[in-house]
Backbone and ligand atoms as CSV (ligand in chain L), in Angstrom:
chain,resi,resn,atom,element,x,y,z
A,1,UNK,N,N,2.838,-9.645,19.280
A,1,UNK,CA,C,4.081,-8.982,18.942
A,1,UNK,C,C,4.096,-7.550,19.453
A,2,UNK,N,N,2.894,-6.958,19.509
A,2,UNK,CA,C,2.825,-5.568,19.911
A,2,UNK,C,C,1.645,-5.390,20.849
A,3,UNK,N,N,1.837,-4.629,21.898
A,3,UNK,CA,C,0.761,-4.443,22.848
A,3,UNK,C,C,0.014,-3.137,22.606
A,4,UNK,N,N,0.469,-2.334,21.628
A,4,UNK,CA,C,-0.206,-1.065,21.368
A,4,UNK,C,C,-1.598,-1.320,20.803
A,5,UNK,N,N,-2.525,-0.481,21.199
A,5,UNK,CA,C,-3.899,-0.642,20.712
A,5,UNK,C,C,-3.947,-0.356,19.220
A,6,UNK,N,N,-4.810,-1.083,18.509
A,6,UNK,CA,C,-4.936,-0.784,17.085
A,6,UNK,C,C,-5.506,0.608,16.885
A,7,UNK,N,N,-5.117,1.274,15.816
A,7,UNK,CA,C,-5.658,2.607,15.557
A,7,UNK,C,C,-7.135,2.505,15.196
A,8,UNK,N,N,-7.875,3.599,15.317
A,8,UNK,CA,C,-9.297,3.548,14.961
A,8,UNK,C,C,-9.479,3.198,13.483
A,9,UNK,N,N,-10.580,2.552,13.175
A,9,UNK,CA,C,-10.862,2.180,11.788
A,9,UNK,C,C,-11.085,3.456,10.976
A,10,UNK,N,N,-10.303,3.635,9.912
A,10,UNK,CA,C,-10.441,4.874,9.142
A,10,UNK,C,C,-11.663,4.831,8.223
A,11,UNK,N,N,-12.097,6.004,7.815
A,11,UNK,CA,C,-13.175,6.116,6.836
A,11,UNK,C,C,-12.595,6.667,5.538
A,12,UNK,N,N,-13.095,6.151,4.421
A,12,UNK,CA,C,-12.625,6.615,3.116
A,12,UNK,C,C,-13.159,8.020,2.840
A,13,UNK,N,N,-12.249,8.926,2.484
A,13,UNK,CA,C,-12.650,10.271,2.086
A,13,UNK,C,C,-12.389,10.424,0.595
A,14,UNK,N,N,-13.422,10.505,-0.217
A,14,UNK,CA,C,-13.189,10.678,-1.657
A,14,UNK,C,C,-12.578,12.044,-1.936
A,15,UNK,N,N,-11.983,12.195,-3.109
A,15,UNK,CA,C,-11.417,13.506,-3.446
A,15,UNK,C,C,-12.512,14.564,-3.561
A,16,UNK,N,N,-12.107,15.816,-3.417
A,16,UNK,CA,C,-13.082,16.908,-3.508
A,16,UNK,C,C,-13.594,17.049,-4.939
A,17,UNK,N,N,-12.792,16.675,-5.918
A,17,UNK,CA,C,-13.194,16.764,-7.330
A,17,UNK,C,C,-12.985,15.405,-7.988
A,18,UNK,N,N,-13.872,14.428,-7.683
A,18,UNK,CA,C,-13.678,13.093,-8.257
A,18,UNK,C,C,-13.875,13.086,-9.770
A,19,UNK,N,N,-13.170,12.176,-10.408
A,19,UNK,CA,C,-13.263,12.030,-11.868
A,19,UNK,C,C,-14.173,10.845,-12.167
A,20,UNK,N,N,-15.139,11.073,-13.041
A,20,UNK,CA,C,-16.077,10.003,-13.420
A,20,UNK,C,C,-15.324,8.788,-13.938
A,21,UNK,N,N,-15.715,7.629,-13.461
A,21,UNK,CA,C,-15.151,6.391,-13.976
A,21,UNK,C,C,-13.842,5.979,-13.323
A,22,UNK,N,N,-13.301,6.813,-12.409
A,22,UNK,CA,C,-12.039,6.454,-11.749
A,22,UNK,C,C,-12.344,5.703,-10.462
A,23,UNK,N,N,-11.870,4.466,-10.387
A,23,UNK,CA,C,-12.218,3.669,-9.210
A,23,UNK,C,C,-11.528,4.160,-7.943
A,24,UNK,N,N,-10.370,4.798,-8.069
A,24,UNK,CA,C,-9.690,5.304,-6.871
A,24,UNK,C,C,-10.259,6.641,-6.405
A,25,UNK,N,N,-11.101,7.277,-7.231
A,25,UNK,CA,C,-11.885,8.426,-6.762
A,25,UNK,C,C,-13.167,7.960,-6.080
A,26,UNK,N,N,-13.664,6.798,-6.505
A,26,UNK,CA,C,-14.970,6.330,-6.062
A,26,UNK,C,C,-14.899,5.497,-4.784
A,27,UNK,N,N,-13.784,4.748,-4.622
A,27,UNK,CA,C,-13.694,3.836,-3.477
A,27,UNK,C,C,-12.248,3.748,-3.005
A,28,UNK,N,N,-12.085,3.160,-1.831
A,28,UNK,CA,C,-10.742,3.102,-1.234
A,28,UNK,C,C,-9.766,2.347,-2.132
A,29,UNK,N,N,-10.234,1.264,-2.751
A,29,UNK,CA,C,-9.369,0.492,-3.642
A,29,UNK,C,C,-8.713,-0.696,-2.959
A,30,UNK,N,N,-9.238,-1.076,-1.807
A,30,UNK,CA,C,-8.687,-2.208,-1.058
A,30,UNK,C,C,-9.062,-2.026,0.396
A,31,UNK,N,N,-8.389,-2.774,1.249
A,31,UNK,CA,C,-8.649,-2.642,2.688
A,31,UNK,C,C,-7.986,-1.351,3.182
A,32,UNK,N,N,-8.818,-0.434,3.665
A,32,UNK,CA,C,-8.299,0.874,4.068
A,32,UNK,C,C,-7.553,0.743,5.399
A,33,UNK,N,N,-6.281,1.073,5.361
A,33,UNK,CA,C,-5.421,0.946,6.541
A,33,UNK,C,C,-5.285,2.281,7.265
A,34,UNK,N,N,-5.151,3.338,6.478
A,34,UNK,CA,C,-5.013,4.668,7.071
A,34,UNK,C,C,-5.440,5.710,6.046
A,35,UNK,N,N,-6.186,6.695,6.527
A,35,UNK,CA,C,-6.621,7.796,5.664
A,35,UNK,C,C,-6.140,9.105,6.261
A,36,UNK,N,N,-5.389,9.873,5.520
A,36,UNK,CA,C,-5.035,11.226,5.951
A,36,UNK,C,C,-5.812,12.196,5.058
A,37,UNK,N,N,-5.758,13.473,5.359
A,37,UNK,CA,C,-6.481,14.423,4.497
A,37,UNK,C,C,-5.960,14.434,3.053
A,38,UNK,N,N,-4.736,13.977,2.826
A,38,UNK,CA,C,-4.157,14.123,1.487
A,38,UNK,C,C,-3.816,12.812,0.807
A,39,UNK,N,N,-3.740,11.733,1.555
A,39,UNK,CA,C,-3.392,10.438,0.972
A,39,UNK,C,C,-3.951,9.346,1.862
A,40,UNK,N,N,-3.946,8.138,1.339
A,40,UNK,CA,C,-4.391,6.996,2.139
A,40,UNK,C,C,-3.472,5.818,1.849
A,41,UNK,N,N,-3.503,4.863,2.759
A,41,UNK,CA,C,-2.788,3.605,2.567
A,41,UNK,C,C,-3.816,2.495,2.604
A,42,UNK,N,N,-3.785,1.659,1.588
A,42,UNK,CA,C,-4.683,0.516,1.546
A,42,UNK,C,C,-3.854,-0.755,1.379
A,43,UNK,N,N,-4.457,-1.866,1.749
A,43,UNK,CA,C,-3.845,-3.167,1.452
A,43,UNK,C,C,-4.698,-3.836,0.395
A,44,UNK,N,N,-4.050,-4.222,-0.701
A,44,UNK,CA,C,-4.768,-4.900,-1.775
A,44,UNK,C,C,-5.264,-6.245,-1.250
A,45,UNK,N,N,-6.416,-6.650,-1.692
A,45,UNK,CA,C,-6.929,-7.958,-1.293
A,45,UNK,C,C,-6.455,-8.983,-2.316
A,46,UNK,N,N,-5.209,-9.436,-2.139
A,46,UNK,CA,C,-4.596,-10.350,-3.101
A,46,UNK,C,C,-4.024,-11.536,-2.317
A,47,UNK,N,N,-4.685,-12.687,-2.439
A,47,UNK,CA,C,-4.274,-13.846,-1.637
A,47,UNK,C,C,-2.853,-14.294,-1.964
A,48,UNK,N,N,-2.420,-14.100,-3.212
A,48,UNK,CA,C,-1.070,-14.523,-3.594
A,48,UNK,C,C,-0.004,-13.577,-3.051
A,49,UNK,N,N,-0.416,-12.319,-2.811
A,49,UNK,CA,C,0.518,-11.309,-2.312
A,49,UNK,C,C,-0.143,-10.566,-1.152
A,50,UNK,N,N,-0.157,-11.194,0.013
A,50,UNK,CA,C,-0.891,-10.589,1.140
A,50,UNK,C,C,-0.283,-9.269,1.612
A,51,UNK,N,N,1.025,-9.123,1.497
A,51,UNK,CA,C,1.670,-7.892,1.968
A,51,UNK,C,C,1.881,-6.950,0.787
A,52,UNK,N,N,0.783,-6.554,0.205
A,52,UNK,CA,C,0.751,-5.716,-0.998
A,52,UNK,C,C,-0.047,-4.470,-0.619
A,53,UNK,N,N,0.679,-3.363,-0.428
A,53,UNK,CA,C,0.041,-2.113,-0.009
A,53,UNK,C,C,0.084,-1.101,-1.146
A,54,UNK,N,N,-0.824,-0.145,-1.076
A,54,UNK,CA,C,-0.796,0.966,-2.017
A,54,UNK,C,C,-0.919,2.268,-1.246
A,55,UNK,N,N,-0.109,3.233,-1.656
A,55,UNK,CA,C,-0.194,4.588,-1.121
A,55,UNK,C,C,-0.845,5.426,-2.221
A,56,UNK,N,N,-2.016,5.954,-1.923
A,56,UNK,CA,C,-2.850,6.600,-2.939
A,56,UNK,C,C,-3.001,8.077,-2.604
A,57,UNK,N,N,-2.668,8.932,-3.558
A,57,UNK,CA,C,-2.915,10.367,-3.379
A,57,UNK,C,C,-4.406,10.596,-3.430
A,58,UNK,N,N,-4.906,11.454,-2.523
A,58,UNK,CA,C,-6.371,11.604,-2.455
A,58,UNK,C,C,-6.936,12.265,-3.710
A,59,UNK,N,N,-6.328,13.355,-4.139
A,59,UNK,CA,C,-6.838,14.077,-5.318
A,59,UNK,C,C,-6.509,13.296,-6.582
A,60,UNK,N,N,-7.317,13.469,-7.580
A,60,UNK,CA,C,-7.075,12.758,-8.835
A,60,UNK,C,C,-6.023,13.501,-9.646
A,61,UNK,N,N,-4.807,12.992,-9.612
A,61,UNK,CA,C,-3.739,13.489,-10.486
A,61,UNK,C,C,-3.119,12.266,-11.139
A,62,UNK,N,N,-2.844,12.339,-12.433
A,62,UNK,CA,C,-2.320,11.146,-13.115
A,62,UNK,C,C,-0.816,10.923,-12.923
A,63,UNK,N,N,-0.032,11.981,-12.954
A,63,UNK,CA,C,1.418,11.786,-13.043
A,63,UNK,C,C,2.137,12.284,-11.800
A,64,UNK,N,N,3.252,11.630,-11.503
A,64,UNK,CA,C,4.092,11.965,-10.353
A,64,UNK,C,C,4.471,13.442,-10.364
A,65,UNK,N,N,4.828,13.962,-11.532
A,65,UNK,CA,C,5.255,15.372,-11.609
A,65,UNK,C,C,4.080,16.334,-11.660
A,66,UNK,N,N,2.847,15.815,-11.543
A,66,UNK,CA,C,1.717,16.715,-11.313
A,66,UNK,C,C,1.749,17.263,-9.886
A,67,UNK,N,N,2.453,16.566,-9.000
A,67,UNK,CA,C,2.547,17.026,-7.608
A,67,UNK,C,C,3.720,17.979,-7.459
A,68,UNK,N,N,3.540,19.052,-6.672
A,68,UNK,CA,C,4.680,19.903,-6.333
A,68,UNK,C,C,5.709,19.097,-5.536
A,69,UNK,N,N,6.927,19.591,-5.546
A,69,UNK,CA,C,8.027,18.866,-4.909
A,69,UNK,C,C,7.722,18.526,-3.443
A,70,UNK,N,N,7.154,19.463,-2.711
A,70,UNK,CA,C,6.893,19.208,-1.287
A,70,UNK,C,C,5.925,18.040,-1.124
A,71,UNK,N,N,4.952,17.946,-2.014
A,71,UNK,CA,C,3.995,16.840,-1.933
A,71,UNK,C,C,4.645,15.527,-2.349
A,72,UNK,N,N,5.512,15.582,-3.335
A,72,UNK,CA,C,6.231,14.357,-3.725
A,72,UNK,C,C,7.093,13.866,-2.564
A,73,UNK,N,N,7.763,14.788,-1.915
A,73,UNK,CA,C,8.590,14.406,-0.759
A,73,UNK,C,C,7.728,13.773,0.330
A,74,UNK,N,N,6.594,14.403,0.602
A,74,UNK,CA,C,5.728,13.897,1.666
A,74,UNK,C,C,5.220,12.503,1.319
A,75,UNK,N,N,4.826,12.327,0.053
A,75,UNK,CA,C,4.262,11.032,-0.335
A,75,UNK,C,C,5.347,9.952,-0.346
A,76,UNK,N,N,6.550,10.322,-0.782
A,76,UNK,CA,C,7.611,9.311,-0.793
A,76,UNK,C,C,8.016,8.924,0.620
A,77,UNK,N,N,7.875,9.839,1.568
A,77,UNK,CA,C,8.126,9.478,2.973
A,77,UNK,C,C,7.115,8.447,3.457
A,78,UNK,N,N,5.894,8.539,2.965
A,78,UNK,CA,C,4.876,7.550,3.332
A,78,UNK,C,C,5.235,6.198,2.714
A,79,UNK,N,N,5.618,6.220,1.444
A,79,UNK,CA,C,6.033,4.978,0.774
A,79,UNK,C,C,7.190,4.332,1.542
A,80,UNK,N,N,8.147,5.148,1.939
A,80,UNK,CA,C,9.307,4.627,2.670
A,80,UNK,C,C,8.897,4.046,4.023
A,81,UNK,N,N,7.943,4.683,4.670
A,81,UNK,CA,C,7.497,4.184,5.977
A,81,UNK,C,C,6.840,2.818,5.833
A,82,UNK,N,N,6.044,2.644,4.778
A,82,UNK,CA,C,5.414,1.340,4.553
A,82,UNK,C,C,6.493,0.302,4.250
A,83,UNK,N,N,7.435,0.660,3.391
A,83,UNK,CA,C,8.514,-0.276,3.072
A,83,UNK,C,C,9.269,-0.694,4.331
A,84,UNK,N,N,9.530,0.260,5.209
A,84,UNK,CA,C,10.289,-0.037,6.429
A,84,UNK,C,C,9.534,-1.041,7.304
A,85,UNK,N,N,8.230,-0.859,7.428
A,85,UNK,CA,C,7.430,-1.799,8.228
A,85,UNK,C,C,7.484,-3.193,7.611
A,86,UNK,N,N,7.373,-3.272,6.294
A,86,UNK,CA,C,7.411,-4.589,5.645
A,86,UNK,C,C,8.766,-5.262,5.876
A,87,UNK,N,N,9.834,-4.486,5.779
A,87,UNK,CA,C,11.163,-5.070,5.992
A,87,UNK,C,C,11.326,-5.553,7.428
A,88,UNK,N,N,10.920,-4.706,8.377
A,88,UNK,CA,C,11.128,-5.054,9.775
A,88,UNK,C,C,10.219,-6.196,10.230
A,89,UNK,N,N,9.033,-6.271,9.640
A,89,UNK,CA,C,8.054,-7.258,10.113
A,89,UNK,C,C,8.165,-8.592,9.395
A,90,UNK,N,N,8.589,-8.572,8.128
A,90,UNK,CA,C,8.501,-9.780,7.303
A,90,UNK,C,C,9.840,-10.252,6.751
A,91,UNK,N,N,10.869,-9.423,6.840
A,91,UNK,CA,C,12.162,-9.767,6.230
A,91,UNK,C,C,11.998,-10.332,4.816
A,92,UNK,N,N,11.357,-9.588,3.930
A,92,UNK,CA,C,11.132,-10.103,2.565
A,92,UNK,C,C,12.444,-10.239,1.807
A,93,UNK,N,N,12.410,-11.056,0.750
A,93,UNK,CA,C,13.573,-11.162,-0.129
A,93,UNK,C,C,13.857,-9.817,-0.784
A,94,UNK,N,N,12.774,-9.094,-1.114
A,94,UNK,CA,C,12.887,-7.796,-1.786
A,94,UNK,C,C,11.589,-7.051,-1.555
A,95,UNK,N,N,11.661,-5.718,-1.551
A,95,UNK,CA,C,10.444,-4.910,-1.601
A,95,UNK,C,C,10.365,-4.305,-2.994
A,96,UNK,N,N,9.215,-4.433,-3.621
A,96,UNK,CA,C,9.002,-3.825,-4.936
A,96,UNK,C,C,8.206,-2.537,-4.762
A,97,UNK,N,N,8.707,-1.470,-5.369
A,97,UNK,CA,C,7.987,-0.197,-5.448
A,97,UNK,C,C,7.645,0.032,-6.908
A,98,UNK,N,N,6.430,0.441,-7.174
A,98,UNK,CA,C,6.046,0.696,-8.562
A,98,UNK,C,C,4.934,1.725,-8.602
A,99,UNK,N,N,4.970,2.546,-9.637
A,99,UNK,CA,C,3.863,3.450,-9.934
A,99,UNK,C,C,3.620,3.343,-11.423
A,100,UNK,N,N,2.505,2.744,-11.803
A,100,UNK,CA,C,2.214,2.544,-13.228
A,100,UNK,C,C,1.016,3.413,-13.632
A,101,UNK,N,N,-0.160,3.031,-13.173
A,101,UNK,CA,C,-1.330,3.842,-13.487
A,101,UNK,C,C,-1.843,3.659,-14.900
A,102,UNK,N,N,-1.423,2.598,-15.568
A,102,UNK,CA,C,-1.914,2.374,-16.928
A,102,UNK,C,C,-3.396,2.014,-16.923
A,103,UNK,N,N,-3.813,1.292,-15.900
A,103,UNK,CA,C,-5.208,0.860,-15.815
A,103,UNK,C,C,-6.041,1.898,-15.059
A,104,UNK,N,N,-5.494,2.380,-13.955
A,104,UNK,CA,C,-6.180,3.410,-13.157
A,104,UNK,C,C,-5.225,4.602,-13.036
A,105,UNK,N,N,-5.389,5.602,-13.911
A,105,UNK,CA,C,-4.436,6.725,-13.914
A,105,UNK,C,C,-4.705,7.752,-12.824
A,106,UNK,N,N,-4.724,7.259,-11.606
A,106,UNK,CA,C,-4.887,8.087,-10.401
A,106,UNK,C,C,-3.676,7.751,-9.546
A,107,UNK,N,N,-2.876,8.757,-9.249
A,107,UNK,CA,C,-1.544,8.536,-8.683
A,107,UNK,C,C,-1.551,7.620,-7.465
A,108,UNK,N,N,-0.819,6.524,-7.565
A,108,UNK,CA,C,-0.662,5.596,-6.443
A,108,UNK,C,C,0.647,4.851,-6.600
A,109,UNK,N,N,1.214,4.509,-5.451
A,109,UNK,CA,C,2.443,3.715,-5.403
A,109,UNK,C,C,2.117,2.344,-4.842
A,110,UNK,N,N,2.647,1.325,-5.491
A,110,UNK,CA,C,2.558,-0.027,-4.970
A,110,UNK,C,C,3.782,-0.291,-4.096
A,111,UNK,N,N,3.558,-0.879,-2.947
A,111,UNK,CA,C,4.656,-1.267,-2.040
A,111,UNK,C,C,4.397,-2.738,-1.698
A,112,UNK,N,N,5.245,-3.605,-2.222
A,112,UNK,CA,C,4.921,-5.035,-2.194
A,112,UNK,C,C,6.093,-5.827,-1.620
A,113,UNK,N,N,5.825,-6.572,-0.563
A,113,UNK,CA,C,6.839,-7.485,-0.023
A,113,UNK,C,C,6.911,-8.707,-0.941
A,114,UNK,N,N,8.115,-9.020,-1.417
A,114,UNK,CA,C,8.314,-10.146,-2.318
A,114,UNK,C,C,9.224,-11.191,-1.671
A,115,UNK,N,N,8.963,-12.424,-2.031
A,115,UNK,CA,C,9.714,-13.547,-1.448
A,115,UNK,C,C,10.150,-14.472,-2.568
A,116,UNK,N,N,11.288,-15.096,-2.375
A,116,UNK,CA,C,11.805,-15.952,-3.458
A,116,UNK,C,C,10.981,-17.219,-3.638
A,117,UNK,N,N,9.976,-17.428,-2.758
A,117,UNK,CA,C,9.056,-18.549,-2.935
A,117,UNK,C,C,7.714,-18.120,-3.508
A,118,UNK,N,N,7.522,-16.811,-3.765
A,118,UNK,CA,C,6.180,-16.401,-4.209
A,118,UNK,C,C,5.926,-16.827,-5.654
A,119,UNK,N,N,4.657,-16.754,-6.046
A,119,UNK,CA,C,4.228,-17.425,-7.287
A,119,UNK,C,C,4.746,-16.766,-8.557
A,120,UNK,N,N,5.296,-15.561,-8.448
A,120,UNK,CA,C,5.782,-14.897,-9.655
A,120,UNK,C,C,7.251,-14.485,-9.565
A,121,UNK,N,N,7.862,-14.822,-8.465
A,121,UNK,CA,C,9.287,-14.506,-8.298
A,121,UNK,C,C,10.102,-15.183,-9.407
A,122,UNK,N,N,11.066,-14.480,-10.024
A,122,UNK,CA,C,11.532,-13.109,-9.765
A,122,UNK,C,C,10.873,-12.065,-10.664
A,123,UNK,N,N,9.787,-12.421,-11.329
A,123,UNK,CA,C,9.086,-11.454,-12.168
A,123,UNK,C,C,8.296,-10.471,-11.326
A,124,UNK,N,N,7.745,-9.447,-11.962
A,124,UNK,CA,C,6.848,-8.540,-11.244
A,124,UNK,C,C,5.551,-9.259,-10.873
A,125,UNK,N,N,4.839,-8.729,-9.908
A,125,UNK,CA,C,3.598,-9.397,-9.471
A,125,UNK,C,C,2.571,-9.481,-10.588
A,126,UNK,N,N,2.724,-8.666,-11.597
A,126,UNK,CA,C,1.760,-8.656,-12.697
A,126,UNK,C,C,2.131,-9.673,-13.788
A,127,UNK,N,N,3.260,-10.326,-13.662
A,127,UNK,CA,C,3.680,-11.328,-14.650
A,127,UNK,C,C,2.867,-12.613,-14.461
A,128,UNK,N,N,2.975,-13.510,-15.421
A,128,UNK,CA,C,2.310,-14.808,-15.302
A,128,UNK,C,C,2.952,-15.591,-14.156
A,129,UNK,N,N,2.133,-16.382,-13.457
A,129,UNK,CA,C,2.653,-17.191,-12.352
A,129,UNK,C,C,3.672,-18.198,-12.871
A,130,UNK,N,N,4.734,-18.378,-12.112
A,130,UNK,CA,C,5.780,-19.338,-12.490
A,130,UNK,C,C,5.720,-20.607,-11.643
A,131,UNK,N,N,5.005,-20.564,-10.515
A,131,UNK,CA,C,4.892,-21.728,-9.629
A,131,UNK,C,C,3.726,-21.486,-8.676
A,132,UNK,N,N,3.290,-22.543,-8.058
A,132,UNK,CA,C,2.332,-22.418,-6.955
A,132,UNK,C,C,3.073,-22.791,-5.680
A,133,UNK,N,N,3.134,-21.890,-4.701
A,133,UNK,CA,C,3.924,-22.178,-3.501
A,133,UNK,C,C,3.456,-23.419,-2.747
A,134,UNK,N,N,2.168,-23.764,-2.843
A,134,UNK,CA,C,1.688,-24.943,-2.119
A,134,UNK,C,C,1.328,-24.674,-0.676
A,135,UNK,N,N,1.291,-23.426,-0.292
A,135,UNK,CA,C,0.865,-23.040,1.056
A,135,UNK,C,C,0.323,-21.615,0.945
A,136,UNK,N,N,-0.462,-21.227,1.920
A,136,UNK,CA,C,-0.972,-19.856,1.942
A,136,UNK,C,C,0.189,-18.915,2.257
A,137,UNK,N,N,0.469,-17.950,1.385
A,137,UNK,CA,C,1.640,-17.095,1.626
A,137,UNK,C,C,1.683,-16.483,3.019
A,138,UNK,N,N,0.536,-16.035,3.513
A,138,UNK,CA,C,0.607,-15.351,4.811
A,138,UNK,C,C,0.917,-16.311,5.957
A,139,UNK,N,N,0.796,-17.626,5.698
A,139,UNK,CA,C,1.159,-18.583,6.753
A,139,UNK,C,C,2.659,-18.534,7.039
A,140,UNK,N,N,3.418,-17.963,6.119
A,140,UNK,CA,C,4.864,-17.824,6.332
A,140,UNK,C,C,5.229,-16.567,7.119
A,141,UNK,N,N,4.252,-15.708,7.340
A,141,UNK,CA,C,4.552,-14.432,7.972
A,141,UNK,C,C,4.654,-14.597,9.489
A,142,UNK,N,N,5.528,-13.799,10.067
A,142,UNK,CA,C,5.711,-13.831,11.515
A,142,UNK,C,C,4.617,-13.057,12.239
A,143,UNK,N,N,3.842,-12.271,11.508
A,143,UNK,CA,C,2.755,-11.489,12.117
A,143,UNK,C,C,1.487,-11.694,11.297
A,144,UNK,N,N,0.347,-11.446,11.927
A,144,UNK,CA,C,-0.922,-11.520,11.189
A,144,UNK,C,C,-1.055,-10.283,10.302
A,145,UNK,N,N,-1.948,-10.387,9.321
A,145,UNK,CA,C,-2.181,-9.217,8.468
A,145,UNK,C,C,-2.773,-8.067,9.279
A,146,UNK,N,N,-3.598,-8.390,10.262
A,146,UNK,CA,C,-4.167,-7.326,11.104
A,146,UNK,C,C,-3.056,-6.589,11.854
A,147,UNK,N,N,-2.105,-7.346,12.384
A,147,UNK,CA,C,-0.992,-6.699,13.080
A,147,UNK,C,C,-0.115,-5.922,12.101
A,148,UNK,N,N,0.083,-6.475,10.916
A,148,UNK,CA,C,0.863,-5.754,9.909
A,148,UNK,C,C,0.175,-4.437,9.551
A,149,UNK,N,N,-1.141,-4.493,9.359
A,149,UNK,CA,C,-1.896,-3.265,9.082
A,149,UNK,C,C,-1.727,-2.260,10.222
A,150,UNK,N,N,-1.789,-2.760,11.453
A,150,UNK,CA,C,-1.645,-1.856,12.601
A,150,UNK,C,C,-0.273,-1.187,12.593
A,151,UNK,N,N,0.735,-1.964,12.289
A,151,UNK,CA,C,2.089,-1.389,12.265
A,151,UNK,C,C,2.222,-0.339,11.161
A,152,UNK,N,N,1.656,-0.653,9.998
A,152,UNK,CA,C,1.695,0.308,8.891
A,152,UNK,C,C,0.940,1.580,9.289
A,153,UNK,N,N,-0.242,1.392,9.870
A,153,UNK,CA,C,-1.058,2.560,10.242
A,153,UNK,C,C,-0.325,3.445,11.244
A,154,UNK,N,N,0.298,2.806,12.241
A,154,UNK,CA,C,1.010,3.610,13.247
A,154,UNK,C,C,2.206,4.334,12.627
A,155,UNK,N,N,2.879,3.673,11.692
A,155,UNK,CA,C,4.061,4.295,11.080
A,155,UNK,C,C,3.680,5.498,10.225
A,156,UNK,N,N,2.622,5.360,9.450
A,156,UNK,CA,C,2.268,6.465,8.549
A,156,UNK,C,C,1.479,7.559,9.260
A,157,UNK,N,N,0.841,7.216,10.378
A,157,UNK,CA,C,0.088,8.238,11.120
A,157,UNK,C,C,1.010,9.372,11.542
A,158,UNK,N,N,2.249,9.020,11.837
A,158,UNK,CA,C,3.207,10.036,12.276
A,158,UNK,C,C,3.536,11.024,11.150
A,159,UNK,N,N,3.207,10.653,9.927
A,159,UNK,CA,C,3.527,11.499,8.759
A,159,UNK,C,C,2.310,12.256,8.240
A,160,UNK,N,N,1.153,12.006,8.839
A,160,UNK,CA,C,-0.091,12.559,8.296
A,160,UNK,C,C,-0.193,14.050,8.570
A,161,UNK,N,N,-0.589,14.809,7.565
A,161,UNK,CA,C,-0.827,16.237,7.803
A,161,UNK,C,C,-2.071,16.418,8.667
A,162,UNK,N,N,-2.121,17.497,9.389
A,162,UNK,CA,C,-3.296,17.786,10.218
A,162,UNK,C,C,-4.464,18.203,9.334
A,163,UNK,N,N,-5.656,18.017,9.883
A,163,UNK,CA,C,-6.867,18.498,9.237
A,163,UNK,C,C,-7.174,17.811,7.956
L,1,ZN,ZN,ZN,-9.231,9.300,-9.523
């Protein structure tokens, strides 16, 4: 689908002041797609929801309003860029955006491509399964997950702060 070379494999950079016991301070939290100095994009390893990405703020802050407005704007632009790639690449029934943090109170946004055939539609991905699709969800995708990751990485790289 795309002839552009994949971006280099990123390395996880933990926060400068990690919080004990926080898994998003300790590890990437999924397949690391892109790491900037201030945030990263990962893909959750969830077979039922293969196009499930998270945009994670690097520093440990619990709440959205802990970030200054400029940082909120920057992070929401990253969320929007991921959503745009999912829409253009997969034509999902809906994209779900969520920021909960009840289990891991380290600021992150979920960006999830949803389909009317997925196992929890129309509930949230965290709801009980309502059906089994009977096929591997990613087999319905027009692109491989590796290509999807590449597209996400290229889209958000343009938004990454220097240094
Ligand atoms: Zn943390």
